[in-house]
C-alpha positions in Angstrom: 10.2 10.3 -22.0 7.6 10.2 -19.2 6.4 6.8 -20.4 9.9 5.4 -20.3 10.5 6.8 -16.8 7.1 5.4 -15.6 7.9 1.9 -17.1 11.4 1.9 -15.5 10.0 3.0 -12.1 7.3 0.2 -12.4 10.0 -2.4 -13.2 12.1 -1.2 -10.3 9.1 -1.4 -8.0 8.3 -4.9 -9.2 11.9 -5.9 -8.6 11.8 -4.6 -5.1 8.4 -6.2 -4.3 9.2 -9.7 -5.7 10.5 -11.9 -2.8 13.9 -13.4 -3.3 15.5 -16.3 -1.5 17.9 -15.0 1.2 19.6 -17.6 3.4 21.8 -15.0 5.1 18.9 -13.6 7.1 19.6 -10.1 5.6 16.9 -8.0 4.1 13.5 -7.1 5.5 10.3 -9.0 4.6 7.2 -6.9 4.7 4.5 -8.5 6.8 0.9 -7.7 6.3 -1.7 -8.2 8.9 -3.5 -11.5 8.5 -6.9 -11.2 6.8 -9.9 -12.3 8.8 -12.6 -14.5 7.5 -15.1 -12.3 9.4 -17.4 -9.7 8.0 -15.3 -6.7 7.1 -15.0 -4.0 9.8 -16.5 -0.7 8.9 -14.6 2.6 9.4 -15.7 6.2 9.1 -13.6 8.7 7.2 -12.9 10.4 10.5 -11.5 7.2 12.0 -9.3 6.6 9.0 -8.1 10.3 9.2 -6.4 9.5 12.5 -4.0 7.2 10.8 -2.1 9.8 8.8 1.6 9.4 9.6 4.6 7.2 8.7 4.2 5.2 11.9 0.5 4.7 11.5 -0.6 4.8 7.8 -4.0 3.9 6.5 -5.3 4.5 3.0 -8.7 4.5 1.3 -8.8 2.8 -2.1 -12.2 2.5 -3.8 -14.0 2.6 -0.4 -11.8 -0.1 1.1 -9.4 0.6 4.0 -5.8 -0.6 4.0 -3.3 -0.4 6.8 0.0 0.0 4.9 2.1 1.0 8.0 4.4 -1.9 7.7 5.0 -1.2 4.0 5.7 2.6 4.2 9.5 2.1 4.5 9.6 -0.4 1.6 7.5 1.7 -0.8 9.5 2.0 -4.0 8.1 5.5 -4.5 9.5 6.7 -1.2 7.4 9.1 0.8 4.8 9.5 -2.0 2.8 6.8 -0.2 2.3 9.4 2.6 0.7 12.0 0.3 -2.8 10.9 1.2 -2.2 9.0 4.4 -5.4 8.8 6.4 -7.4 9.8 3.3 -8.6 8.7 -0.1 -5.6 7.6 -2.3 -7.7 6.0 -5.1 -6.7 8.5 -7.8 -3.0 8.4 -7.1 -2.9 4.6 -6.6 -4.4 3.8 -9.9 -1.9 5.9 -11.8 0.6 4.7 -14.4 3.4 4.5 -11.9 2.2 1.2 -10.4 2.8 -2.1 -12.0 -0.1 -4.6 -12.2 1.2 -6.7 -9.3 0.7 -3.9 -6.8 -3.1 -4.4 -7.0 -2.7 -7.9 -5.6 -0.1 -6.8 -3.1 -2.3 -4.2 -1.5 -5.0 -6.8 -0.8 -2.7 -8.2 1.9 -3.1 -4.9 3.8 -7.0 -4.8 3.7 -8.6 -4.2 7.1 -12.1 -3.1 6.3 -14.5 -1.0 4.3 -15.4 2.7 4.4 -18.7 3.4 6.2 -20.8 5.7 4.1 
């Protein structure tokens, strides 16, 4: 039963993430910050911890930092994206609830690396 629910949630999430043509101007398009060709900026865990709310949400995933603020309201899992806001979300992110496409999507929100 859990597997079926996880697959359905994954498909729903994928449906919500795939851009669709919309000539009416309705619907919100999630915009990520443009990636820089520069050397990645380094952030301490303390710096990341300051970005721990809906209006300013950064996540750590495998020692990379992602500013997902503009995606919080679009997250198919609702507020679960805020569970580890400003902290390491690696374990939860790589769970069965995420479809494969989310791993490419999150790269659009990359802003730097965790300073060790």
